[in-house]
N, CA, C, O and CB atoms as a CASP TS submission, in Angstrom:
PFRMAT TS
TARGET T0000
AUTHOR 0000-0000-0000
METHOD Language model
MODEL 1
PARENT N/A
ATOM      1  N   MET     1       0.853  -1.182   0.000  1.00  0.00           N
ATOM      2  CA  MET     1       0.000   0.000   0.000  1.00  0.00           C
ATOM      3  C   MET     1       0.895   1.240   0.000  1.00  0.00           C
ATOM      4  O   MET     1       1.875   1.305   0.742  1.00  0.00           O
ATOM      5  CB  MET     1      -0.969   0.001   1.233  1.00  0.00           C
ATOM      6  N   ALA     2       0.560   2.202  -0.817  1.00  0.00           N
ATOM      7  CA  ALA     2       1.348   3.428  -0.913  1.00  0.00           C
ATOM      8  C   ALA     2       1.143   4.297   0.315  1.00  0.00           C
ATOM      9  O   ALA     2       0.037   4.397   0.845  1.00  0.00           O
ATOM     10  CB  ALA     2       0.982   4.207  -2.177  1.00  0.00           C
ATOM     11  N   ARG     3       2.221   4.920   0.756  1.00  0.00           N
ATOM     12  CA  ARG     3       2.134   5.840   1.893  1.00  0.00           C
ATOM     13  C   ARG     3       1.574   7.166   1.411  1.00  0.00           C
ATOM     14  O   ARG     3       1.815   7.581   0.277  1.00  0.00           O
ATOM     15  CB  ARG     3       3.526   6.041   2.566  1.00  0.00           C
ATOM     16  N   ARG     4       0.837   7.815   2.271  1.00  0.00           N
ATOM     17  CA  ARG     4       0.235   9.097   1.940  1.00  0.00           C
ATOM     18  C   ARG     4       0.677  10.121   2.960  1.00  0.00           C
ATOM     19  O   ARG     4       0.603   9.882   4.166  1.00  0.00           O
ATOM     20  CB  ARG     4      -1.306   8.999   1.889  1.00  0.00           C
ATOM     21  N   THR     5       1.130  11.244   2.484  1.00  0.00           N
ATOM     22  CA  THR     5       1.507  12.344   3.356  1.00  0.00           C
ATOM     23  C   THR     5       0.398  13.380   3.299  1.00  0.00           C
ATOM     24  O   THR     5      -0.032  13.773   2.214  1.00  0.00           O
ATOM     25  CB  THR     5       2.883  12.961   2.944  1.00  0.00           C
ATOM     26  N   ILE     6      -0.064  13.819   4.450  1.00  0.00           N
ATOM     27  CA  ILE     6      -1.139  14.811   4.520  1.00  0.00           C
ATOM     28  C   ILE     6      -0.529  16.184   4.784  1.00  0.00           C
ATOM     29  O   ILE     6       0.449  16.305   5.521  1.00  0.00           O
ATOM     30  CB  ILE     6      -2.176  14.440   5.629  1.00  0.00           C
ATOM     31  N   THR     7      -1.108  17.204   4.185  1.00  0.00           N
ATOM     32  CA  THR     7      -0.606  18.564   4.353  1.00  0.00           C
ATOM     33  C   THR     7      -1.412  19.298   5.423  1.00  0.00           C
ATOM     34  O   THR     7      -2.497  18.865   5.811  1.00  0.00           O
ATOM     35  CB  THR     7      -0.660  19.330   3.018  1.00  0.00           C
ATOM     36  N   THR     8      -0.866  20.406   5.884  1.00  0.00           N
ATOM     37  CA  THR     8      -1.591  21.220   6.868  1.00  0.00           C
ATOM     38  C   THR     8      -2.872  21.789   6.269  1.00  0.00           C
ATOM     39  O   THR     8      -3.864  21.968   6.975  1.00  0.00           O
ATOM     40  CB  THR     8      -0.700  22.361   7.385  1.00  0.00           C
ATOM     41  N   VAL     9      -2.853  22.070   4.991  1.00  0.00           N
ATOM     42  CA  VAL     9      -4.062  22.580   4.330  1.00  0.00           C
ATOM     43  C   VAL     9      -5.143  21.496   4.320  1.00  0.00           C
ATOM     44  O   VAL     9      -6.320  21.787   4.535  1.00  0.00           O
ATOM     45  CB  VAL     9      -3.744  23.046   2.875  1.00  0.00           C
ATOM     46  N   GLU    10      -4.743  20.247   4.071  1.00  0.00           N
ATOM     47  CA  GLU    10      -5.709  19.155   4.091  1.00  0.00           C
ATOM     48  C   GLU    10      -6.280  18.949   5.496  1.00  0.00           C
ATOM     49  O   GLU    10      -7.475  18.698   5.649  1.00  0.00           O
ATOM     50  CB  GLU    10      -5.057  17.861   3.591  1.00  0.00           C
ATOM     51  N   ILE    11      -5.433  19.055   6.517  1.00  0.00           N
ATOM     52  CA  ILE    11      -5.920  18.946   7.891  1.00  0.00           C
ATOM     53  C   ILE    11      -6.935  20.055   8.162  1.00  0.00           C
ATOM     54  O   ILE    11      -7.992  19.805   8.742  1.00  0.00           O
ATOM     55  CB  ILE    11      -4.743  19.021   8.904  1.00  0.00           C
ATOM     56  N   GLY    12      -6.616  21.263   7.748  1.00  0.00           N
ATOM     57  CA  GLY    12      -7.538  22.385   7.926  1.00  0.00           C
ATOM     58  C   GLY    12      -8.873  22.137   7.255  1.00  0.00           C
ATOM     59  O   GLY    12      -9.924  22.434   7.823  1.00  0.00           O
ATOM     60  N   ASN    13      -8.834  21.595   6.054  1.00  0.00           N
ATOM     61  CA  ASN    13     -10.074  21.296   5.337  1.00  0.00           C
ATOM     62  C   ASN    13     -10.886  20.214   6.044  1.00  0.00           C
ATOM     63  O   ASN    13     -12.113  20.291   6.102  1.00  0.00           O
ATOM     64  CB  ASN    13      -9.764  20.860   3.909  1.00  0.00           C
ATOM     65  N   ILE    14     -10.200  19.210   6.580  1.00  0.00           N
ATOM     66  CA  ILE    14     -10.882  18.145   7.324  1.00  0.00           C
ATOM     67  C   ILE    14     -11.552  18.724   8.563  1.00  0.00           C
ATOM     68  O   ILE    14     -12.702  18.406   8.862  1.00  0.00           O
ATOM     69  CB  ILE    14      -9.887  17.025   7.722  1.00  0.00           C
ATOM     70  N   VAL    15     -10.825  19.576   9.281  1.00  0.00           N
ATOM     71  CA  VAL    15     -11.383  20.197  10.491  1.00  0.00           C
ATOM     72  C   VAL    15     -12.611  21.035  10.136  1.00  0.00           C
ATOM     73  O   VAL    15     -13.646  20.926  10.794  1.00  0.00           O
ATOM     74  CB  VAL    15     -10.317  21.078  11.199  1.00  0.00           C
ATOM     75  N   ARG    16     -12.502  21.858   9.116  1.00  0.00           N
ATOM     76  CA  ARG    16     -13.626  22.713   8.715  1.00  0.00           C
ATOM     77  C   ARG    16     -14.838  21.871   8.317  1.00  0.00           C
ATOM     78  O   ARG    16     -15.958  22.145   8.748  1.00  0.00           O
ATOM     79  CB  ARG    16     -13.215  23.631   7.548  1.00  0.00           C
ATOM     80  N   THR    17     -14.610  20.845   7.495  1.00  0.00           N
ATOM     81  CA  THR    17     -15.708  19.987   7.037  1.00  0.00           C
ATOM     82  C   THR    17     -16.367  19.272   8.203  1.00  0.00           C
ATOM     83  O   THR    17     -17.594  19.217   8.277  1.00  0.00           O
ATOM     84  CB  THR    17     -15.202  18.964   6.018  1.00  0.00           C
ATOM     85  N   ALA    18     -15.565  18.716   9.124  1.00  0.00           N
ATOM     86  CA  ALA    18     -16.111  18.006  10.279  1.00  0.00           C
ATOM     87  C   ALA    18     -16.852  18.955  11.211  1.00  0.00           C
ATOM     88  O   ALA    18     -17.896  18.604  11.761  1.00  0.00           O
ATOM     89  CB  ALA    18     -14.996  17.291  11.039  1.00  0.00           C
ATOM     90  N   ARG    19     -16.312  20.157  11.387  1.00  0.00           N
ATOM     91  CA  ARG    19     -16.962  21.153  12.251  1.00  0.00           C
ATOM     92  C   ARG    19     -18.332  21.524  11.703  1.00  0.00           C
ATOM     93  O   ARG    19     -19.317  21.561  12.439  1.00  0.00           O
ATOM     94  CB  ARG    19     -16.085  22.415  12.383  1.00  0.00           C
ATOM     95  N   LYS    20     -18.384  21.797  10.403  1.00  0.00           N
ATOM     96  CA  LYS    20     -19.650  22.179   9.791  1.00  0.00           C
ATOM     97  C   LYS    20     -20.650  21.029   9.818  1.00  0.00           C
ATOM     98  O   LYS    20     -21.844  21.239  10.031  1.00  0.00           O
ATOM     99  CB  LYS    20     -19.425  22.642   8.357  1.00  0.00           C
ATOM    100  N   ALA    21     -20.153  19.806   9.600  1.00  0.00           N
ATOM    101  CA  ALA    21     -21.037  18.633   9.640  1.00  0.00           C
ATOM    102  C   ALA    21     -21.618  18.441  11.041  1.00  0.00           C
ATOM    103  O   ALA    21     -22.731  17.938  11.198  1.00  0.00           O
ATOM    104  CB  ALA    21     -20.272  17.362   9.203  1.00  0.00           C
ATOM    105  N   ALA    22     -20.850  18.849  12.061  1.00  0.00           N
ATOM    106  CA  ALA    22     -21.317  18.751  13.441  1.00  0.00           C
ATOM    107  C   ALA    22     -22.207  19.922  13.824  1.00  0.00           C
ATOM    108  O   ALA    22     -22.759  19.946  14.923  1.00  0.00           O
ATOM    109  CB  ALA    22     -20.137  18.673  14.387  1.00  0.00           C
ATOM    110  N   GLY    23     -22.351  20.890  12.932  1.00  0.00           N
ATOM    111  CA  GLY    23     -23.198  22.046  13.201  1.00  0.00           C
ATOM    112  C   GLY    23     -22.591  23.009  14.206  1.00  0.00           C
ATOM    113  O   GLY    23     -23.313  23.694  14.931  1.00  0.00           O
ATOM    114  N   LEU    24     -21.266  23.063  14.250  1.00  0.00           N
ATOM    115  CA  LEU    24     -20.580  23.937  15.210  1.00  0.00           C
ATOM    116  C   LEU    24     -20.013  25.174  14.535  1.00  0.00           C
ATOM    117  O   LEU    24     -19.540  25.122  13.400  1.00  0.00           O
ATOM    118  CB  LEU    24     -19.461  23.177  15.914  1.00  0.00           C
ATOM    119  N   ARG    25     -20.070  26.281  15.250  1.00  0.00           N
ATOM    120  CA  ARG    25     -19.347  27.484  14.834  1.00  0.00           C
ATOM    121  C   ARG    25     -17.899  27.324  15.296  1.00  0.00           C
ATOM    122  O   ARG    25     -17.599  26.472  16.132  1.00  0.00           O
ATOM    123  CB  ARG    25     -20.005  28.800  15.431  1.00  0.00           C
ATOM    124  N   GLN    26     -17.022  28.134  14.756  1.00  0.00           N
ATOM    125  CA  GLN    26     -15.617  28.058  15.143  1.00  0.00           C
ATOM    126  C   GLN    26     -15.425  28.294  16.637  1.00  0.00           C
ATOM    127  O   GLN    26     -14.633  27.604  17.278  1.00  0.00           O
ATOM    128  CB  GLN    26     -14.804  29.067  14.353  1.00  0.00           C
ATOM    129  N   ASP    27     -16.145  29.265  17.193  1.00  0.00           N
ATOM    130  CA  ASP    27     -15.997  29.542  18.624  1.00  0.00           C
ATOM    131  C   ASP    27     -16.510  28.394  19.484  1.00  0.00           C
ATOM    132  O   ASP    27     -15.977  28.141  20.565  1.00  0.00           O
ATOM    133  CB  ASP    27     -16.730  30.822  18.988  1.00  0.00           C
ATOM    134  N   GLU    28     -17.544  27.699  19.012  1.00  0.00           N
ATOM    135  CA  GLU    28     -18.071  26.551  19.749  1.00  0.00           C
ATOM    136  C   GLU    28     -17.068  25.397  19.745  1.00  0.00           C
ATOM    137  O   GLU    28     -16.876  24.732  20.763  1.00  0.00           O
ATOM    138  CB  GLU    28     -19.411  26.093  19.144  1.00  0.00           C
ATOM    139  N   LEU    29     -16.437  25.165  18.606  1.00  0.00           N
ATOM    140  CA  LEU    29     -15.413  24.124  18.534  1.00  0.00           C
ATOM    141  C   LEU    29     -14.231  24.472  19.422  1.00  0.00           C
ATOM    142  O   LEU    29     -13.685  23.608  20.109  1.00  0.00           O
ATOM    143  CB  LEU    29     -14.947  23.924  17.087  1.00  0.00           C
ATOM    144  N   ALA    30     -13.838  25.740  19.406  1.00  0.00           N
ATOM    145  CA  ALA    30     -12.724  26.174  20.256  1.00  0.00           C
ATOM    146  C   ALA    30     -13.028  25.869  21.719  1.00  0.00           C
ATOM    147  O   ALA    30     -12.168  25.354  22.434  1.00  0.00           O
ATOM    148  CB  ALA    30     -12.449  27.687  20.070  1.00  0.00           C
ATOM    149  N   GLY    31     -14.224  26.176  22.163  1.00  0.00           N
ATOM    150  CA  GLY    31     -14.614  25.907  23.544  1.00  0.00           C
ATOM    151  C   GLY    31     -14.634  24.417  23.851  1.00  0.00           C
ATOM    152  O   GLY    31     -14.174  23.992  24.910  1.00  0.00           O
ATOM    153  N   ALA    32     -15.158  23.635  22.940  1.00  0.00           N
ATOM    154  CA  ALA    32     -15.248  22.186  23.148  1.00  0.00           C
ATOM    155  C   ALA    32     -13.867  21.541  23.189  1.00  0.00           C
ATOM    156  O   ALA    32     -13.657  20.557  23.898  1.00  0.00           O
ATOM    157  CB  ALA    32     -16.089  21.542  22.044  1.00  0.00           C
ATOM    158  N   ALA    33     -12.925  22.097  22.427  1.00  0.00           N
ATOM    159  CA  ALA    33     -11.579  21.523  22.354  1.00  0.00           C
ATOM    160  C   ALA    33     -10.620  22.129  23.371  1.00  0.00           C
ATOM    161  O   ALA    33      -9.516  21.619  23.563  1.00  0.00           O
ATOM    162  CB  ALA    33     -11.018  21.709  20.967  1.00  0.00           C
ATOM    163  N   GLY    34     -11.032  23.211  24.021  1.00  0.00           N
ATOM    164  CA  GLY    34     -10.158  23.852  24.997  1.00  0.00           C
ATOM    165  C   GLY    34      -9.026  24.654  24.368  1.00  0.00           C
ATOM    166  O   GLY    34      -7.932  24.757  24.924  1.00  0.00           O
ATOM    167  N   VAL    35      -9.309  25.216  23.204  1.00  0.00           N
ATOM    168  CA  VAL    35      -8.320  26.063  22.522  1.00  0.00           C
ATOM    169  C   VAL    35      -8.965  27.409  22.211  1.00  0.00           C
ATOM    170  O   VAL    35     -10.171  27.578  22.392  1.00  0.00           O
ATOM    171  CB  VAL    35      -7.791  25.380  21.210  1.00  0.00           C
ATOM    172  N   GLY    36      -8.190  28.341  21.755  1.00  0.00           N
ATOM    173  CA  GLY    36      -8.717  29.649  21.417  1.00  0.00           C
ATOM    174  C   GLY    36      -9.314  29.705  20.017  1.00  0.00           C
ATOM    175  O   GLY    36      -8.977  28.900  19.148  1.00  0.00           O
ATOM    176  N   LEU    37     -10.194  30.657  19.817  1.00  0.00           N
ATOM    177  CA  LEU    37     -10.813  30.863  18.511  1.00  0.00           C
ATOM    178  C   LEU    37      -9.759  31.109  17.438  1.00  0.00           C
ATOM    179  O   LEU    37      -9.853  30.561  16.339  1.00  0.00           O
ATOM    180  CB  LEU    37     -11.791  32.037  18.565  1.00  0.00           C
ATOM    181  N   ARG    38      -8.759  31.927  17.749  1.00  0.00           N
ATOM    182  CA  ARG    38      -7.704  32.230  16.770  1.00  0.00           C
ATOM    183  C   ARG    38      -7.010  30.948  16.301  1.00  0.00           C
ATOM    184  O   ARG    38      -6.642  30.824  15.133  1.00  0.00           O
ATOM    185  CB  ARG    38      -6.667  33.203  17.379  1.00  0.00           C
ATOM    186  N   PHE    39      -6.836  29.993  17.230  1.00  0.00           N
ATOM    187  CA  PHE    39      -6.208  28.732  16.851  1.00  0.00           C
ATOM    188  C   PHE    39      -7.053  27.999  15.819  1.00  0.00           C
ATOM    189  O   PHE    39      -6.516  27.476  14.842  1.00  0.00           O
ATOM    190  CB  PHE    39      -5.991  27.848  18.083  1.00  0.00           C
ATOM    191  N   ILE    40      -8.365  27.952  16.019  1.00  0.00           N
ATOM    192  CA  ILE    40      -9.264  27.283  15.079  1.00  0.00           C
ATOM    193  C   ILE    40      -9.200  27.962  13.714  1.00  0.00           C
ATOM    194  O   ILE    40      -9.121  27.291  12.685  1.00  0.00           O
ATOM    195  CB  ILE    40     -10.713  27.287  15.613  1.00  0.00           C
ATOM    196  N   VAL    41      -9.233  29.276  13.708  1.00  0.00           N
ATOM    197  CA  VAL    41      -9.162  30.026  12.448  1.00  0.00           C
ATOM    198  C   VAL    41      -7.867  29.675  11.712  1.00  0.00           C
ATOM    199  O   VAL    41      -7.883  29.388  10.515  1.00  0.00           O
ATOM    200  CB  VAL    41      -9.244  31.562  12.710  1.00  0.00           C
ATOM    201  N   ASP    42      -6.751  29.703  12.436  1.00  0.00           N
ATOM    202  CA  ASP    42      -5.452  29.401  11.819  1.00  0.00           C
ATOM    203  C   ASP    42      -5.370  27.944  11.364  1.00  0.00           C
ATOM    204  O   ASP    42      -4.856  27.658  10.283  1.00  0.00           O
ATOM    205  CB  ASP    42      -4.315  29.701  12.804  1.00  0.00           C
ATOM    206  N   LEU    43      -5.874  27.028  12.184  1.00  0.00           N
ATOM    207  CA  LEU    43      -5.840  25.608  11.837  1.00  0.00           C
ATOM    208  C   LEU    43      -6.635  25.346  10.562  1.00  0.00           C
ATOM    209  O   LEU    43      -6.163  24.644   9.667  1.00  0.00           O
ATOM    210  CB  LEU    43      -6.394  24.758  12.992  1.00  0.00           C
ATOM    211  N   GLU    44      -7.826  25.901  10.478  1.00  0.00           N
ATOM    212  CA  GLU    44      -8.654  25.711   9.283  1.00  0.00           C
ATOM    213  C   GLU    44      -8.037  26.350   8.048  1.00  0.00           C
ATOM    214  O   GLU    44      -8.308  25.931   6.922  1.00  0.00           O
ATOM    215  CB  GLU    44     -10.040  26.285   9.512  1.00  0.00           C
ATOM    216  N   ALA    45      -7.207  27.362   8.262  1.00  0.00           N
ATOM    217  CA  ALA    45      -6.520  28.014   7.139  1.00  0.00           C
ATOM    218  C   ALA    45      -5.274  27.238   6.710  1.00  0.00           C
ATOM    219  O   ALA    45      -4.629  27.593   5.723  1.00  0.00           O
ATOM    220  CB  ALA    45      -6.133  29.447   7.517  1.00  0.00           C
ATOM    221  N   GLY    46      -4.935  26.178   7.452  1.00  0.00           N
ATOM    222  CA  GLY    46      -3.785  25.365   7.086  1.00  0.00           C
ATOM    223  C   GLY    46      -2.456  25.904   7.565  1.00  0.00           C
ATOM    224  O   GLY    46      -1.418  25.620   6.967  1.00  0.00           O
ATOM    225  N   LYS    47      -2.475  26.682   8.641  1.00  0.00           N
ATOM    226  CA  LYS    47      -1.233  27.267   9.165  1.00  0.00           C
ATOM    227  C   LYS    47      -0.230  26.151   9.454  1.00  0.00           C
ATOM    228  O   LYS    47      -0.527  25.240  10.227  1.00  0.00           O
ATOM    229  CB  LYS    47      -1.509  28.106  10.455  1.00  0.00           C
ATOM    230  N   PRO    48       0.953  26.214   8.842  1.00  0.00           N
ATOM    231  CA  PRO    48       1.916  25.123   8.990  1.00  0.00           C
ATOM    232  C   PRO    48       2.585  25.045  10.359  1.00  0.00           C
ATOM    233  O   PRO    48       3.215  24.036  10.674  1.00  0.00           O
ATOM    234  CB  PRO    48       2.965  25.257   7.953  1.00  0.00           C
ATOM    235  N   THR    49       2.463  26.077  11.170  1.00  0.00           N
ATOM    236  CA  THR    49       3.111  26.058  12.487  1.00  0.00           C
ATOM    237  C   THR    49       2.123  25.800  13.623  1.00  0.00           C
ATOM    238  O   THR    49       2.433  26.066  14.784  1.00  0.00           O
ATOM    239  CB  THR    49       3.828  27.375  12.730  1.00  0.00           C
ATOM    240  N   ALA    50       0.935  25.283  13.297  1.00  0.00           N
ATOM    241  CA  ALA    50      -0.055  24.977  14.332  1.00  0.00           C
ATOM    242  C   ALA    50       0.518  23.927  15.292  1.00  0.00           C
ATOM    243  O   ALA    50       1.151  22.962  14.864  1.00  0.00           O
ATOM    244  CB  ALA    50      -1.391  24.471  13.693  1.00  0.00           C
ATOM    245  N   GLN    51       0.291  24.128  16.574  1.00  0.00           N
ATOM    246  CA  GLN    51       0.814  23.208  17.587  1.00  0.00           C
ATOM    247  C   GLN    51       0.139  21.841  17.475  1.00  0.00           C
ATOM    248  O   GLN    51      -1.083  21.737  17.370  1.00  0.00           O
ATOM    249  CB  GLN    51       0.609  23.788  19.001  1.00  0.00           C
ATOM    250  N   ILE    52       0.962  20.808  17.501  1.00  0.00           N
ATOM    251  CA  ILE    52       0.439  19.450  17.331  1.00  0.00           C
ATOM    252  C   ILE    52      -0.496  19.050  18.473  1.00  0.00           C
ATOM    253  O   ILE    52      -1.514  18.400  18.234  1.00  0.00           O
ATOM    254  CB  ILE    52       1.590  18.455  17.235  1.00  0.00           C
ATOM    255  N   GLY    53      -0.169  19.425  19.695  1.00  0.00           N
ATOM    256  CA  GLY    53      -1.025  19.058  20.830  1.00  0.00           C
ATOM    257  C   GLY    53      -2.408  19.650  20.719  1.00  0.00           C
ATOM    258  O   GLY    53      -3.406  18.962  20.937  1.00  0.00           O
ATOM    259  N   LYS    54      -2.474  20.917  20.381  1.00  0.00           N
ATOM    260  CA  LYS    54      -3.778  21.574  20.228  1.00  0.00           C
ATOM    261  C   LYS    54      -4.528  21.009  19.022  1.00  0.00           C
ATOM    262  O   LYS    54      -5.748  20.846  19.062  1.00  0.00           O
ATOM    263  CB  LYS    54      -3.601  23.101  20.077  1.00  0.00           C
ATOM    264  N   THR    55      -3.799  20.716  17.962  1.00  0.00           N
ATOM    265  CA  THR    55      -4.428  20.127  16.782  1.00  0.00           C
ATOM    266  C   THR    55      -5.067  18.791  17.133  1.00  0.00           C
ATOM    267  O   THR    55      -6.185  18.502  16.706  1.00  0.00           O
ATOM    268  CB  THR    55      -3.402  19.947  15.652  1.00  0.00           C
ATOM    269  N   LEU    56      -4.359  17.976  17.909  1.00  0.00           N
ATOM    270  CA  LEU    56      -4.913  16.694  18.334  1.00  0.00           C
ATOM    271  C   LEU    56      -6.143  16.877  19.217  1.00  0.00           C
ATOM    272  O   LEU    56      -7.083  16.088  19.131  1.00  0.00           O
ATOM    273  CB  LEU    56      -3.858  15.885  19.076  1.00  0.00           C
ATOM    274  N   GLN    57      -6.152  17.913  20.072  1.00  0.00           N
ATOM    275  CA  GLN    57      -7.320  18.209  20.898  1.00  0.00           C
ATOM    276  C   GLN    57      -8.528  18.525  20.032  1.00  0.00           C
ATOM    277  O   GLN    57      -9.630  18.043  20.293  1.00  0.00           O
ATOM    278  CB  GLN    57      -7.029  19.378  21.843  1.00  0.00           C
ATOM    279  N   VAL    58      -8.318  19.339  18.999  1.00  0.00           N
ATOM    280  CA  VAL    58      -9.414  19.719  18.099  1.00  0.00           C
ATOM    281  C   VAL    58      -9.930  18.489  17.356  1.00  0.00           C
ATOM    282  O   VAL    58     -11.139  18.276  17.265  1.00  0.00           O
ATOM    283  CB  VAL    58      -8.947  20.803  17.091  1.00  0.00           C
ATOM    284  N   LEU    59      -9.017  17.688  16.829  1.00  0.00           N
ATOM    285  CA  LEU    59      -9.433  16.490  16.101  1.00  0.00           C
ATOM    286  C   LEU    59     -10.217  15.540  17.012  1.00  0.00           C
ATOM    287  O   LEU    59     -11.220  14.963  16.591  1.00  0.00           O
ATOM    288  CB  LEU    59      -8.205  15.770  15.513  1.00  0.00           C
ATOM    289  N   ALA    60      -9.765  15.381  18.249  1.00  0.00           N
ATOM    290  CA  ALA    60     -10.473  14.517  19.198  1.00  0.00           C
ATOM    291  C   ALA    60     -11.859  15.068  19.505  1.00  0.00           C
ATOM    292  O   ALA    60     -12.823  14.307  19.588  1.00  0.00           O
ATOM    293  CB  ALA    60      -9.666  14.369  20.497  1.00  0.00           C
ATOM    294  N   ALA    61     -11.968  16.375  19.672  1.00  0.00           N
ATOM    295  CA  ALA    61     -13.267  16.997  19.960  1.00  0.00           C
ATOM    296  C   ALA    61     -14.250  16.772  18.817  1.00  0.00           C
ATOM    297  O   ALA    61     -15.461  16.719  19.033  1.00  0.00           O
ATOM    298  CB  ALA    61     -13.096  18.503  20.215  1.00  0.00           C
ATOM    299  N   LEU    62     -13.727  16.641  17.607  1.00  0.00           N
ATOM    300  CA  LEU    62     -14.572  16.409  16.436  1.00  0.00           C
ATOM    301  C   LEU    62     -14.836  14.919  16.195  1.00  0.00           C
ATOM    302  O   LEU    62     -15.620  14.558  15.317  1.00  0.00           O
ATOM    303  CB  LEU    62     -13.925  17.022  15.204  1.00  0.00           C
ATOM    304  N   GLY    63     -14.180  14.061  16.974  1.00  0.00           N
ATOM    305  CA  GLY    63     -14.354  12.622  16.780  1.00  0.00           C
ATOM    306  C   GLY    63     -13.493  12.052  15.673  1.00  0.00           C
ATOM    307  O   GLY    63     -13.727  10.934  15.213  1.00  0.00           O
ATOM    308  N   CYS    64     -12.496  12.815  15.240  1.00  0.00           N
ATOM    309  CA  CYS    64     -11.585  12.337  14.200  1.00  0.00           C
ATOM    310  C   CYS    64     -10.517  11.444  14.822  1.00  0.00           C
ATOM    311  O   CYS    64     -10.192  11.575  16.003  1.00  0.00           O
ATOM    312  CB  CYS    64     -10.930  13.528  13.449  1.00  0.00           C
ATOM    313  N   SER    65      -9.984  10.549  14.028  1.00  0.00           N
ATOM    314  CA  SER    65      -8.881   9.723  14.487  1.00  0.00           C
ATOM    315  C   SER    65      -7.653  10.026  13.642  1.00  0.00           C
ATOM    316  O   SER    65      -7.755  10.481  12.503  1.00  0.00           O
ATOM    317  CB  SER    65      -9.244   8.217  14.418  1.00  0.00           C
ATOM    318  N   VAL    66      -6.505   9.766  14.220  1.00  0.00           N
ATOM    319  CA  VAL    66      -5.236   9.992  13.526  1.00  0.00           C
ATOM    320  C   VAL    66      -4.469   8.683  13.541  1.00  0.00           C
ATOM    321  O   VAL    66      -4.269   8.085  14.598  1.00  0.00           O
ATOM    322  CB  VAL    66      -4.403  11.149  14.193  1.00  0.00           C
ATOM    323  N   ASP    67      -4.041   8.242  12.377  1.00  0.00           N
ATOM    324  CA  ASP    67      -3.237   7.026  12.273  1.00  0.00           C
ATOM    325  C   ASP    67      -1.846   7.402  11.785  1.00  0.00           C
ATOM    326  O   ASP    67      -1.694   8.116  10.794  1.00  0.00           O
ATOM    327  CB  ASP    67      -3.901   5.988  11.315  1.00  0.00           C
ATOM    328  N   ILE    68      -0.838   6.916  12.488  1.00  0.00           N
ATOM    329  CA  ILE    68       0.542   7.165  12.097  1.00  0.00           C
ATOM    330  C   ILE    68       1.203   5.822  11.863  1.00  0.00           C
ATOM    331  O   ILE    68       1.180   4.944  12.727  1.00  0.00           O
ATOM    332  CB  ILE    68       1.310   7.997  13.177  1.00  0.00           C
ATOM    333  N   THR    69       1.784   5.673  10.702  1.00  0.00           N
ATOM    334  CA  THR    69       2.474   4.442  10.371  1.00  0.00           C
ATOM    335  C   THR    69       3.968   4.711  10.383  1.00  0.00           C
ATOM    336  O   THR    69       4.471   5.485   9.569  1.00  0.00           O
ATOM    337  CB  THR    69       2.014   3.890   8.996  1.00  0.00           C
ATOM    338  N   PRO    70       4.674   4.075  11.301  1.00  0.00           N
ATOM    339  CA  PRO    70       6.116   4.287  11.330  1.00  0.00           C
ATOM    340  C   PRO    70       6.766   3.663  10.096  1.00  0.00           C
ATOM    341  O   PRO    70       6.217   2.742   9.490  1.00  0.00           O
ATOM    342  CB  PRO    70       6.725   3.696  12.619  1.00  0.00           C
ATOM    343  N   PRO    71       7.917   4.165   9.741  1.00  0.00           N
ATOM    344  CA  PRO    71       8.601   3.589   8.582  1.00  0.00           C
ATOM    345  C   PRO    71       9.045   2.163   8.893  1.00  0.00           C
ATOM    346  O   PRO    71       9.257   1.811  10.053  1.00  0.00           O
ATOM    347  CB  PRO    71       9.817   4.458   8.174  1.00  0.00           C
ATOM    348  N   PRO    72       9.183   1.353   7.861  1.00  0.00           N
ATOM    349  CA  PRO    72       9.671  -0.009   8.116  1.00  0.00           C
ATOM    350  C   PRO    72      11.114   0.059   8.623  1.00  0.00           C
ATOM    351  O   PRO    72      11.878   0.950   8.253  1.00  0.00           O
ATOM    352  CB  PRO    72       9.579  -0.889   6.822  1.00  0.00           C
ATOM    353  N   GLU    73      11.462  -0.889   9.463  1.00  0.00           N
ATOM    354  CA  GLU    73      12.831  -0.907   9.983  1.00  0.00           C
ATOM    355  C   GLU    73      13.785  -1.246   8.845  1.00  0.00           C
ATOM    356  O   GLU    73      13.540  -2.154   8.050  1.00  0.00           O
ATOM    357  CB  GLU    73      12.978  -1.931  11.154  1.00  0.00           C
ATOM    358  N   SER    74      14.869  -0.499   8.791  1.00  0.00           N
ATOM    359  CA  SER    74      15.887  -0.750   7.774  1.00  0.00           C
ATOM    360  C   SER    74      16.758  -1.900   8.228  1.00  0.00           C
ATOM    361  O   SER    74      17.054  -2.040   9.414  1.00  0.00           O
ATOM    362  CB  SER    74      16.742   0.515   7.506  1.00  0.00           C
ATOM    363  N   LYS    75      17.165  -2.719   7.280  1.00  0.00           N
ATOM    364  CA  LYS    75      18.089  -3.811   7.619  1.00  0.00           C
ATOM    365  C   LYS    75      19.424  -3.212   7.986  1.00  0.00           C
ATOM    366  O   LYS    75      19.930  -2.327   7.296  1.00  0.00           O
ATOM    367  CB  LYS    75      18.243  -4.822   6.440  1.00  0.00           C
ATOM    368  N   GLY    76      19.983  -3.685   9.051  1.00  0.00           N
ATOM    369  CA  GLY    76      21.283  -3.207   9.469  1.00  0.00           C
ATOM    370  C   GLY    76      21.227  -1.969  10.357  1.00  0.00           C
ATOM    371  O   GLY    76      22.252  -1.538  10.885  1.00  0.00           O
ATOM    372  N   ALA    77      20.049  -1.401  10.522  1.00  0.00           N
ATOM    373  CA  ALA    77      19.937  -0.197  11.374  1.00  0.00           C
ATOM    374  C   ALA    77      19.893  -0.636  12.830  1.00  0.00           C
ATOM    375  O   ALA    77      19.221  -1.606  13.181  1.00  0.00           O
ATOM    376  CB  ALA    77      18.657   0.651  11.012  1.00  0.00           C
ATOM    377  N   GLY    78      20.613   0.085  13.665  1.00  0.00           N
ATOM    378  CA  GLY    78      20.628  -0.218  15.096  1.00  0.00           C
ATOM    379  C   GLY    78      19.365   0.279  15.747  1.00  0.00           C
ATOM    380  O   GLY    78      18.737   1.224  15.269  1.00  0.00           O
ATOM    381  N   LYS    79      18.990  -0.359  16.840  1.00  0.00           N
ATOM    382  CA  LYS    79      17.819   0.085  17.575  1.00  0.00           C
ATOM    383  C   LYS    79      18.256   1.038  18.668  1.00  0.00           C
ATOM    384  O   LYS    79      19.302   0.857  19.291  1.00  0.00           O
ATOM    385  CB  LYS    79      17.042  -1.111  18.165  1.00  0.00           C
ATOM    386  N   ALA    80      17.434   2.064  18.893  1.00  0.00           N
ATOM    387  CA  ALA    80      17.771   3.055  19.917  1.00  0.00           C
ATOM    388  C   ALA    80      17.422   2.578  21.293  1.00  0.00           C
ATOM    389  O   ALA    80      17.642   3.295  22.269  1.00  0.00           O
ATOM    390  CB  ALA    80      17.072   4.353  19.647  1.00  0.00           C
TER
END
């Protein structure tokens, strides 16, 4: 299966679509996620420097899940 890299703009679009589907205004989502309104505005705009912790809070508040697939182990690579 091919790996897919998601962009900050795509995350913003997912957040906006999920928020609207839930019938929430940006300020309502901010309150539910425990973040500021400005953060929601920036996140939906695809701001590349959005904090990962707050982003995860917003995604959780919307019922979204995040899957991360680590790279396959390289042969000969030492383990940390």
